N, C-alpha and C positions, 0 to 999 in steps of 0.2 A: 446537608441538602436533603430534603425529604422528597420522595419519588413516589409515584403511584404506579402499580404493576399493571401492565396492559395484559398479559396473556400468562396462562398456567400451563402451557402444553409441555414444557421440558423444565424440570427444577434446575437444569444447568444453564438455562437461557431464559433472560428476562429482559423485557423491552419496556424501559421505565419513562414516563413522562416527568419532565421537569416542572415544579412549581415556580421556578425563578426565570425561566425563559419560555413563554408560551409558544405552543407549536413545536417544541424540541424534544426529541426522544434520544434516550441512551441505551445501546444494546450492551448487555452484560452476559458474558459467558463464562463460566466457571469462576464467577467473582472477579473476572478482569473486564474492565471497560474496552469494548472492541469497536464501537462506532458512536458517533454522536450526529444526529439529524436535525436540522431545522427545516420542517416541512414548508413554511411559508417562505424562507429564505435560503434556498439550497446553497447560495454563494457564501453563508456563514460557516466557516470550520473552526470548530472548537480545539480539535487536538492540534498541537504543535506540529506533529510529523505530518499530518495531513495538509497543512499549510505549506510545509516544504514541497510535498509531492505536487501540490496545485501550482506552486511557484515554478517548479521545473516545466510544467505543462504551458503555463502562462509565457514562458521565456523561449518555447520552442520555435515560434514563429512571430513575425512583426504583427502589428495592429493593422486592421481589426482581427481578431481570432478566427481562424478558418476552422471548419468541421475536421475532426480527426477520428479515424478508425481506431477504436481503444478495445483492447481485450483486458479484463479484469481477472486475475487468478486470486479468488476469494472475493467473496461478495459482502457479506455481513448486511448492513442496513443500507448498502448501496450509497454511501455518502458521496464519494469521488464521482460515481456515474451521475448522481444528481447534479453535481456542480458542473460537470462537463455538458450535460444536456442543457443547463441554462447559460452557461458562458460561451459555449460553442454550439449553437442549436444546429440540429441536422447531423450532429455526430453519431455514426452507427456504433453501438457499443455492445460487446458481449461480455456478460458476467457469468463466471464459473463459480458456482456456489452449491456444493454437494447436499447441503442441508435444506431439503425441500420444505420441511415444516418451518424452518425459520424464515425462509423466503415468503411463505404463505402468510405468516404472522406479520412480516414487515410491510407486505403489499397491503393487508387489511388495516393496519394501524397508521402507517405513514405512506399513504399513496405516492407513487412516482410522479414527477412533473408532466404536465400536459404536453402533449406531442412529443414525448421523449422517443428515442430510437433504441432503447435498452432492451436487450434480449437476455433473459436469465437462464442459464441451462444447468439443470441439477447434476453436475458432474465435478468430480475432484480434478484438481487443477492440471495434473500431469496428463490424465486421460483426456481431458478436455482440449489441451493445447495440441495433443497428438491428433485430434480429429480436424483441426484447423487448416485451412488452405495455406499453401506458400504465399508469402508476401501478401497477407490480407490484412495486417495491422500497421498503423503509423506507431502505435504505442501499446506495449504491454506492461501493465502494472501488477506487480507480485505484492499481495498484502494478505497474506493467509496464515491463520493461526490455528492450532489445534491444542487445547489445553493450556493456552498462553504460549505455546512455542512453534516456531515454524516447521512444518513438516520437512524432514531431511530430504526427501526426495525432490524438493522443489528448488534446491540450491546446488545441485550437482552440475558438472560440466555437461553430462549427457542432457539434462533438461534445458540447461541455458543454450545449448547448440539448437534443440528443438525450438525455443523462443526464436532465436536467430533467424531460423527457417521461416516462421510466421511473419516476422518483421519486413516490412518494405525496405528497400535500399535506404539508408541513412535513418531508419526507425530507431526508436528508443526504448530500451527496458528500464523501468523505474521500480526499485524493489524496497519494501519498508521491512527491516528486520530488528530484533532487539538483541542487546549484547551487554555484558557486564564483566566482571573478573573471570577469567584473566584477559578477556578481550581477544581471544583467539578466533571466535567464531566468525565475526563480522569482516575480519581480516582475510580468513580463508574464503569467504565467499567473495570477496573484493579480487582475490587472486584468481577465483573461478571465472569471474567476469573479464578480467584482464586476458585470460587465456583465449576468449572468444572474440571479444570486441576491441576495437582500436582505442577507444577512449572510455575512461571510467572516472566518475567524480563521486566523492562522499560528503554528505551534509549531516551534521549532527551538532548537538549541544558540545562545546569543547571539553566538558568534563566528560562525557561519554567516550569522546575519541581518546583522550588520555587515560581511559579506564579508571576514572575516579568514582563513578557511579553507574548504575545500570541505566539504559534508555535506548530509545529508538535510533537507528542508524538508516538513513535513506541513501540508497545508491542509484545512480543513473548511469546506463551504458549504452554505447552506440557504435556502429561501425562507420559513421559519419563524423560530424563535429557538434559537439555539445556547446550550449551557449555559456561558456565559463564566466565571462566577464558579467554577464546578466544575473547569473546566479550569485557571483561574489557581491554584486551590488545589492541584491535582495537580502543575502546574509548580513551585510553591513547594516542595513536599515530596519533590520527585524526588531521587533520589542524585546525579544529575548535573544542572548547571545546564541549565534551559530557559527560553525567554521565549515569552510570548504576545502577538502582535502584531494590533491590530484594523485598523490602517491601513497597508496594504502594497501596493505597486505602484499608488498612487493617481496617480502623475505619468507613467506610461508607457502605450501603446497595448496593446490586447487582442491575442491572436494569433488569426489567421483561416486558413482553409484556402488563401486566397490568397497569404498572407505568414505561413507557420507557422516555427517555430524549435525546433532540436534542442536538447536539453538538453547541458551541457557534458560533454566526455568524463571519465572518472574518471581522476585523476592518480595518477602515483606508485604505489609498491608498499605503502603504507599501507592500501590498498583491495583488495589481493590476498591470496589464501590462500597464503602462501609457507613459513610455518615450522610 
């Protein structure tokens, strides 16, 4: 795929326009694809993990979708925030994105939807969450990467407890992380969530769950009840295989500030925007 570059501010960061899908942009950071945005149709989600996250959000309440107060830890090109603004009009959203230059580039190149209620704060995720009021969010979405790896301070039990403080009763934390051999990282993060929340579910490609390849692992956690049956139906009908796991990481220790863990590095060129 040939892409045109939209900005030159940071050689590590490129916002590229696709010549195959008009109105679409791809955010590439350190050679890794971070976000895909369709300005004309924000409901179009190209990345499979983003489809999984959106599916969890869609399953949280019955039709018609009601507004949700959502905090995003990690902003990128605000793909999910745009989706929520269109699918759930009137949803108040806070996006914690420390890279102000990136935010400016995204705003100029791919404007946010009309009448959105998205507020972007130039704060790192942990510091940004610490400033939020108790019980101020229905959903917190963790999708933050630095150099292709999840910052270790965003997966410890201390941070997860602070997220729980911000969530309203029955609220949901949705997290996207990446894992590969030996498959310990995502399991320890799941154990961390189990130490704080009553229910945790993991959704991913079966090959990733079985540690046969590197890939995204999406986790949802809540002190209330998660829509397990709806998520299982969604996984069964997905174009690509997905598995829903209810017991994941039950034999490993949670992550803590005293003993954090970085996610594995993104391997090979299959995860890079090379062609």
